[in-house]
C-alpha positions in Angstrom: -18.8 -16.5 11.3 -16.1 -19.1 12.1 -15.7 -17.4 15.5 -18.8 -16.5 17.8 -18.8 -13.0 18.6 -19.0 -13.7 22.3 -15.6 -15.3 22.4 -14.1 -12.3 20.6 -15.1 -10.2 23.8 -12.5 -7.1 24.1 -10.6 -7.7 20.9 -10.8 -3.9 20.1 -9.6 -2.8 23.6 -7.0 -5.5 23.3 -5.6 -4.0 20.1 -5.5 -0.5 21.6 -3.6 -1.7 24.5 -1.0 -3.6 22.3 -0.7 -0.6 19.9 0.0 1.7 23.1 2.6 -0.3 24.4 5.0 0.0 21.4 7.6 2.5 22.0 10.4 3.9 19.4 13.4 3.1 22.3 12.1 -0.3 22.1 12.6 -1.1 18.6 15.5 -3.0 17.0 17.8 -1.8 14.5 16.2 -3.8 12.1 12.9 -2.3 12.6 14.4 1.0 12.2 16.0 0.0 9.0 12.5 -0.9 7.8 10.9 2.1 9.0 13.6 3.9 6.9 12.8 2.2 4.0 8.9 2.5 4.3 9.6 6.5 4.5 12.0 6.5 1.7 9.5 4.2 -0.9 6.5 6.3 0.7 7.9 9.5 -0.2 9.2 8.5 -3.7 5.7 7.3 -4.6 4.0 10.4 -3.5 6.4 12.7 -5.3 6.1 10.9 -8.6 2.3 10.6 -7.5 1.8 14.7 -7.2 2.1 15.2 -10.7 -0.3 12.3 -11.5 -3.9 13.6 -12.6 -5.4 12.0 -9.4 -2.7 13.8 -7.4 -3.4 17.2 -9.3 -7.3 16.8 -8.7 -6.6 16.0 -5.0 -4.2 19.1 -4.9 -7.0 21.3 -6.2 -9.4 20.1 -3.7 -7.3 20.7 -0.9 -6.5 24.6 -2.2 -10.3 24.9 -2.2 -10.6 24.2 1.6 -10.7 27.1 3.9 -8.7 25.9 6.5 -5.5 26.6 8.6 -2.3 25.9 6.2 -0.2 24.0 8.5 0.6 21.0 6.9 2.3 20.3 3.2 1.3 18.4 0.0 4.6 16.6 -0.9 6.6 18.2 -3.9 4.7 21.5 -3.8 4.4 24.9 -2.3 0.7 23.9 -0.9 0.1 23.8 2.7 -3.5 22.8 3.9 -5.2 21.3 7.2 -3.5 18.3 8.4 -6.6 16.0 6.9 -6.5 18.0 3.6 -2.8 17.0 3.4 -3.1 13.5 4.2 -5.8 12.9 1.7 -4.1 14.7 -0.9 -1.0 12.9 0.0 -2.4 9.6 0.2 -3.8 9.7 -3.2 -0.5 10.9 -4.6 1.2 8.1 -2.8 -1.2 5.6 -4.5 -1.5 7.2 -7.7 0.8 5.1 -9.6 0.1 1.8 -7.7 3.9 1.8 -7.1 3.7 2.2 -3.1 4.3 -0.9 -0.9 2.0 -3.5 0.1 1.4 -5.9 2.8 -0.3 -9.4 2.8 -1.2 -9.2 6.5 -2.3 -5.6 6.3 -4.4 -6.7 3.3 -3.6 -3.7 1.0 -1.5 -0.7 0.8 -0.7 0.4 4.6 2.0 3.1 3.8 0.1 5.2 1.5 -2.5 5.5 4.1 -0.5 5.6 7.4 2.6 7.6 6.5 0.5 10.4 4.8 -1.6 10.6 7.9 1.1 10.6 10.4 3.4 13.0 8.4 0.5 15.3 8.1 -0.8 15.3 11.7 3.2 15.2 12.7 3.9 18.5 11.2 0.8 20.2 13.3 2.1 19.1 16.5 5.8 19.5 15.6 6.6 16.0 16.0 10.0 14.6 16.0 11.1 12.0 13.3 11.2 9.4 16.4 7.5 10.2 17.4 6.4 10.0 13.6 8.6 6.5 13.1 6.8 5.2 16.5 3.6 6.2 15.2 4.0 4.5 11.9 5.1 1.2 13.4 2.2 1.3 16.2 -0.4 2.4 13.4 0.7 -0.7 11.2 0.5 -2.9 14.1 -3.2 -1.8 14.9 -4.2 -2.3 10.9 -2.5 -5.9 11.0 -4.2 -7.1 13.9 -7.5 -5.9 12.6 -7.0 -7.3 8.8 -5.9 -10.7 10.1 -8.8 -11.0 12.6 -11.1 -10.4 10.2 -9.6 -12.6 7.6 -10.0 -12.8 3.8 -13.6 -13.1 3.4 -14.0 -9.1 3.4 -11.7 -8.7 0.5 -13.4 -11.7 -1.5 -16.5 -10.0 -0.9 -15.3 -6.7 -2.5 -13.9 -4.7 0.2 -10.7 -2.9 -0.3 -8.4 -3.4 2.6 -6.6 -0.2 1.9 -9.7 1.8 2.6 -11.0 -0.6 5.4 -8.2 -1.3 7.1 -6.4 1.0 6.4 -8.5 3.4 8.4 -7.6 1.7 11.5 -3.8 2.2 10.7 -4.3 5.9 10.3 -6.2 5.9 13.5 -3.7 4.6 15.5 -0.8 6.2 14.2 -2.4 9.5 14.5 -4.0 8.4 18.0 -0.1 7.9 19.1 0.7 11.4 17.8 -1.9 13.0 20.1 -1.2 10.8 23.0 -4.2 9.0 23.4 -4.7 6.4 26.1 -6.0 3.0 25.7 -9.3 4.0 26.7 -9.5 6.8 24.1 -7.8 4.6 21.4 -10.4 2.1 21.8 -12.9 4.9 21.1 -10.9 5.9 18.3 -10.9 2.6 16.7 -14.9 2.5 17.3 -14.7 5.9 14.9 -12.5 4.0 12.6 -14.9 1.1 12.2 -18.1 3.5 11.3 -16.2 5.1 8.8 -14.2 2.0 7.1 -15.0 1.7 3.6 -13.6 0.9 0.1 -14.4 -1.3 -2.8 -12.5 -3.2 -5.2 -14.8 -2.4 -7.8 -13.0 0.9 -7.9 -9.8 -1.1 -9.4 -8.5 0.2 -12.8 -10.0 4.2 -11.9 -9.0 7.1 -10.0 -11.7 5.6 -6.9 -9.0 2.9 -5.9 -6.6 6.0 -5.2 -9.9 7.6 -3.3 -9.8 4.7 -0.9 -6.3 5.3 0.3 -7.3 9.5 0.7 -10.2 8.6 2.6 -8.8 6.1 4.9 -6.0 8.5 6.0 -8.3 11.6 6.4 -11.3 9.3 8.2 -8.5 7.8 10.5 -7.0 11.1 11.4 -10.5 12.5 12.1 -11.1 9.3 14.5 -8.2 10.1 16.4 -8.9 13.9 16.5 -12.7 13.4 17.7 -11.6 10.7 20.2 -9.0 13.0 21.7 -11.9 15.6 22.2 -14.0 13.1 24.4 -16.2 11.9 20.9 -18.0 8.8 22.0 -18.1 5.3 20.2 -18.7 1.4 21.2 -15.8 -0.2 22.7 -16.4 -3.3 20.8 -17.0 -1.8 17.4 -15.0 -4.7 15.7 -16.1 -7.6 17.5 -19.7 -6.5 18.5 -22.9 -7.4 17.1 -23.6 -5.0 13.9 -20.0 -4.1 14.4 -16.9 -4.5 11.5 -16.7 -8.2 12.0 -20.5 -8.7 11.8 -21.2 -6.6 8.7 -17.9 -7.3 6.7 -16.7 -10.7 7.5 -17.5 -14.3 7.6 -14.1 -15.6 8.4 -13.3 -13.4 11.7 -10.8 -15.0 14.3 -9.4 -12.9 16.9 -6.8 -15.7 17.4 -5.5 -15.5 13.9 -3.0 -12.6 14.4 -1.2 -14.4 16.7 -1.0 -17.3 14.7 0.5 -15.7 11.7 2.6 -13.1 13.5 4.0 -14.7 16.3 6.3 -12.4 18.0 7.1 -10.5 14.7 6.0 -6.6 14.2 3.6 -5.9 11.3 6.3 -3.8 9.8 7.9 -7.1 8.9 5.6 -7.9 6.5 6.0 -5.2 4.0 6.6 -5.7 0.5 8.1 -3.0 -1.8 7.0 -3.0 -5.7 9.5 -3.0 -8.4 6.8 -2.7 -11.1 4.4 0.1 -11.3 1.3 -2.2 -11.4 -0.8 -4.5 -9.1 1.2 -6.8 -7.1 -0.6 -9.7 -8.5 0.9 -9.1 -12.0 4.7 -9.2 -10.3 4.9 -13.0 -10.5 4.1 -13.0 -14.4 6.4 -10.2 -15.1 9.6 -12.0 -13.0 8.3 -15.6 -14.3 9.0 -14.3 -18.0 12.0 -12.5 -17.2 13.2 -15.6 -15.7 12.5 -17.3 -18.8 14.6 -14.8 -20.8 17.5 -15.6 -18.6 17.4 -19.0 -19.9 16.2 -18.7 -23.7 16.1 -15.6 -25.8 13.2 -15.3 -28.6 11.5 -12.6 -30.5 8.0 -11.5 -30.8 7.6 -13.7 -34.0 9.1 -16.9 -31.7 5.8 -16.8 -29.4 3.2 -19.2 -30.3 1.1 -18.6 -27.0 1.3 -18.0 -23.4 -0.6 -19.5 -20.3 -0.9 -17.7 -17.2 -2.0 -20.2 -14.4 -3.5 -18.4 -11.5 -5.7 -18.6 -8.7 -9.4 -18.0 -10.0 -9.6 -15.4 -7.2 -7.1 -13.4 -9.6 -10.1 -12.8 -12.0 -11.6 -10.0 -9.8 -8.3 -8.5 -9.1 -5.8 -7.9 -12.0 -7.3 -9.7 -15.0 -8.8 -6.8 -17.1 -8.5 -8.9 -20.4 -8.5 -5.8 -22.8 -7.5 -2.4 -21.0 -8.4 0.9 -23.0 -6.4 3.1 -20.1 -3.2 3.2 -18.5 -5.2 2.6 -14.8 -6.7 -0.5 -16.5 -3.6 -1.5 -17.8 -2.0 -1.6 -14.1 -4.8 -4.3 -13.5 -4.4 -6.3 -16.6 -2.0 -9.5 -16.1 -1.9 -9.9 -19.9 -0.9 -6.2 -20.5 1.9 -7.0 -17.5 2.7 -9.9 -19.6 2.9 -8.2 -23.0 5.3 -5.9 -21.2 7.7 -8.4 -20.2 7.3 -10.6 -23.4 8.5 -7.5 -25.4 11.3 -6.8 -23.1 10.3 -3.7 -21.8 10.3 -2.4 -18.5 6.9 -2.3 -16.2 7.6 1.4 -15.2 5.3 4.0 -14.9 5.6 4.9 -18.3 4.5 1.6 -19.6 0.9 2.1 -18.1 0.1 5.1 -20.1 -3.5 5.1 -22.4 -0.9 5.2 -25.3 0.9 1.9 -23.9 -2.2 -0.2 -23.4 -3.1 0.4 -26.8 0.5 0.0 -28.6 0.0 -2.2 -31.8 2.7 -4.3 -30.7 1.7 -5.1 -27.2 -2.0 -5.5 -28.3 -0.8 -8.2 -30.5 1.1 -9.7 -27.9 -1.6 -9.4 -25.5 -3.9 -11.6 -27.9 -1.5 -14.6 -27.7 -1.9 -14.7 -23.9 -4.7 -16.8 -22.1 -5.1 -16.6 -18.4 -5.9 -19.9 -16.8 -7.8 -19.7 -13.4 -7.6 -22.5 -11.1 -9.5 -23.0 -7.7 -6.4 -25.0 -6.5 -4.1 -22.2 -6.6 -3.3 -20.0 -3.4 -4.0 -16.4 -4.2 -0.7 -15.4 -2.4 1.4 -17.7 -4.6 3.4 -17.7 -7.8 1.8 -17.5 -11.2 2.9 -20.5 -13.2 3.9 -19.1 -17.0 3.8 -21.6 -19.7 5.3 -20.0 -22.8 4.8 -22.0 -26.1 7.4 -21.0 -28.9 6.6 -21.6 -32.5 9.4 -24.3 -32.8 7.4 -26.4 -30.3 9.7 -25.6 -27.4 7.8 -25.1 -24.0 9.4 -23.1 -21.3 7.9 -22.6 -17.9 8.6 -20.7 -14.7 7.1 -19.7 -11.3 8.4 -16.7 -9.2 7.4 -16.2 -5.7 6.8 -12.1 -5.2 5.2 -12.6 -2.0 8.1 -12.9 0.5 9.4 -9.6 2.4 13.0 -9.2 3.0 14.6 -11.0 6.1 17.3 -8.7 8.3 20.2 -10.0 6.2 18.4 -8.7 3.0 17.6 -5.2 4.1 21.1 -3.5 3.3 20.4 -4.6 -0.6 16.7 -3.8 -0.4 17.6 -0.2 0.7 20.0 -0.3 -2.6 17.3 -1.1 -4.7 15.0 1.3 -3.0 17.1 4.2 -3.4 17.6 3.5 -7.1 13.4 3.3 -7.3 13.5 6.8 -5.5 16.0 8.6 -7.6 14.0 7.4 -10.7 10.6 8.6 -9.3 11.7 11.7 -7.5 14.5 13.3 -9.9 12.3 14.0 -12.7 9.7 15.9 -10.4 12.1 17.7 -8.0 15.5 17.5 -9.3 18.5 15.8 -8.8 20.1 17.8 -6.0 16.9 17.9 -4.0 16.5 13.9 -4.6 20.0 13.4 -3.1 19.5 15.5 -0.2 16.1 13.8 0.7 18.0 10.0 0.6 20.7 11.5 2.7 18.2 12.7 5.4 16.1 9.6 5.6 19.4 7.5 5.6 20.4 9.3 8.7 16.8 9.3 10.2 17.6 11.6 13.0 15.2 10.7 15.6 15.4 14.3 17.3 14.8 16.0 13.8 11.5 17.6 13.3 9.4 15.6 10.6 8.8 18.7 8.9 12.5 19.1 8.6 13.3 15.7 7.5 10.6 15.9 4.8 10.5 19.7 4.3 11.8 20.2 0.9 9.2 21.2 -1.5 9.4 22.9 -4.6 6.8 24.2 -7.4 6.4 21.9 -10.1 
C-alpha cells in the first residue's frame, strides 16, 4: 500500500461523521439544482430500462418474493419490499448504460443510491427533502471511500458501481433510518463485507446486477445496523479490510486533495449517449470533425482512435455480436458516428451491431492504445480520407457542468427524459413528472413525487 494501514486509523468513522453532518437546510441552491438533475435523469433511465430484458427479469424476481409490498417498481404496478424494489429499479436504471456517472465515485452512483433511497423512502414515508438529503449524503460517503481506495481496485477488475456503490446506498439508507455516527460506522463495516462487482461482466446483464446488488446490499447493511448488528469499526482501513484486500493505492488523504470543499454531487456527469462513457469522446470527436468537413462512407480510408491502454479492458470489444457488447465497443460507437447516426438506445441492439454498413465501417477503425495517455481524458480521433486529407479531433467529455451551466444542463436532461419516458409511460405522465421534479417540493412525500405508475 502507498499509505500504511496504521496511518489511516479511524478512517471509516471519520466518513460516518462527515456523512452524518450533511443537512438539507445547509444545501445551496446549486446543490439542490444538481439533486433535481440527478432525480430526473435517474427516473428517465429507470423508466426506459424497465422494459429492457434485464429490467423485466428483475421485475419477475421481485414478483416472486413473498414480502410486504410497500415500495414500487418504477413504471409498473408492481410493489414489493424496499430491498426488492431497490434491486429491480437499480437494474432497470443501469440496463441501458444511459445513467449518470462520476469519476470521483468510480462508477454509476445514482442507479444504486437513488434506487435505494427512493425505495426505503417509500417505506418510511420520507419527504422529498429527506430523500434528497440522503442521496447527497450517501454519494458523499461513496466518493470519500472511492477516492481513498484509489484507482488500483478498478484496474484490478473491480467494478466501482458494485463495490463503492454499496457504501453509497448504505449511507443514504442510514440517513433515512436515522442512524447515528456509531451505527453508521457499523453499517459501513457491513457494506465493506458485501462490496463486490467485477468488470468482467461488462457487455452482459451481469453489469446491471452489480448495481442491483449494491442497492439492496447497502440497504441491508443500514437495516442490520439499525437493529444492532455488529461489525468492525475499521472495515475499510483495517487489516484484511476493504483497502487491504482490494487496493494497492489506498490513501486516506486523497479525498481532501481532490475534493477540497466541494460536495461529491458536483462530480456527476450525465450521459448523452447510451453506451460506456469511455466511448463518448470518440463520438463527439467524429461529430466535431463533421462540423468542419462533410464526408460519405466511401470517402473514409481509415480511422485511428488513440486511447489510454487502460481502455482496452473497458470499452474495446473489437467485434461485438450483441447490443450489450456494442455499448462497450468504441469501434461500434465510432461506426455510428461515422455513419451520422445517433448513439441512442436503438443504436445498441443485436441487429445494429450486425448491420452490414456499420460492420464495414468498423473494419476501417483501429484502436491505438498508449500508456502515456490518461484514462480520464479525451480520445484523439485521426480520420484519413481517400483523397489524402487527414482530420483530427480531441473532445473532453469528463468535465462536469459548472454552476453557470446548470440551466442549460437541465434543459438537455428534460429533452433526454422525454425521449426515454414518453414511449413507456406516455406524454402526459412524462410532462407531469418533469413538472413535479422541477418544483422539487421539499415537503412532498417521495411516494407522491414519483408515484405515477402505469402498466406497460
